N, C-alpha and C positions, 0 to 999 in steps of 0.2 A: 306361802307352799304350807306356811303349817292349816292352815285356814281352809288350802283349796282342798289336803285334803281329808279336811272335819265334813269339804258339803256335800266331796264324795262318797263319803264312806258313810254318809244317814243317805245320796240322792238310792247309794245299793240298800239301803232296809228297804226302803220303800216306792221297792223299784216295782213294778207290776204285775200278771202270776207267768209273763212271759221275762218275766228279766229285764225288760227293756226300760231305760231309764226315763224322766219325761226331760226333752227337751226347759221346761215352760218350769218346772217345780225348782231343777240350775240356778235358772234366768230369776226369780223369787231368792232364794238362797242367793246366790253368790251380788241380790239386788240388797241382801238382812243388812248383810258384812259391811258391803260401804254406805251404808244410815247411819251403822253401831261404832263405820270409823271414819266418817264425815263431826261425827258426837262426840268419842274421845279425839277429835283433831283439833275436836274446836272449845272442847269443856279443856284441855291441858295447858299449862301454865308449863313452860317452857324459859328460860333466864339464860344468860350471856356469861358465867360470871369472868371472860373477858375483859366485858365494860357494865356488864348489871352492876351495879350496887345492892345492899341491902332494900338499903332505905324502896327504895325502886321493885326490887321485886317485891319488898312485901306489900307495898300500895299496889302493884299490879295486881297482889294475890285478897287485898282484901274490893278489888275491883270485881275479880271475878265471884269470891261471895257473896257482894250486898245481890251482884246483879240474877247469879242465881239461885239467892234464899226468893228473892224478890219474885224472880219466875215460878220460885217453889209455893208461892200461895198469890202467885195469879193480883200482882202486884197490887197486896192487905200489904201497907206498911204493921197496923197492927203489929199483926199474926207475926210481920217480922221479924217485929222487936223482941218478943214474946218467944220464938223458938231460936237467936241468935244471942237471948242470954244480955244484950246488953242495955244498956238505960236508955231511955225518949230523948233524951237531950245531943250525947254521944251517937246514936241509929244514925240523926237530925244529924250531926259534924260531921259522922264518916260519909252525910249522904251527896253534900254541899262540898267537903273536901273530894273525895272522888268524880265530881259534876256529874252525878247520876238522880235519873230526877225520877 
């Protein structure tokens, strides 16, 4: 609801001189919100405290971190190692342990 209100307010600010709001503008804004929502869902790290152990949750976080880091560096492992602050051998150990290529 909050997001919809934000879109409507923004659309009202960008209405044409006759006071009309473009349906195309609203659709574009909703598409942007949906893309953000999908990206945030993809990037979220949820866990079930009733079933996930600490080990499972931290492994999931490590996998997420390394994948995002590699994505950020366009797969450049040397740059990822530098950014992560990990040693080269530890970084490659993590890749192997987390089954990331």
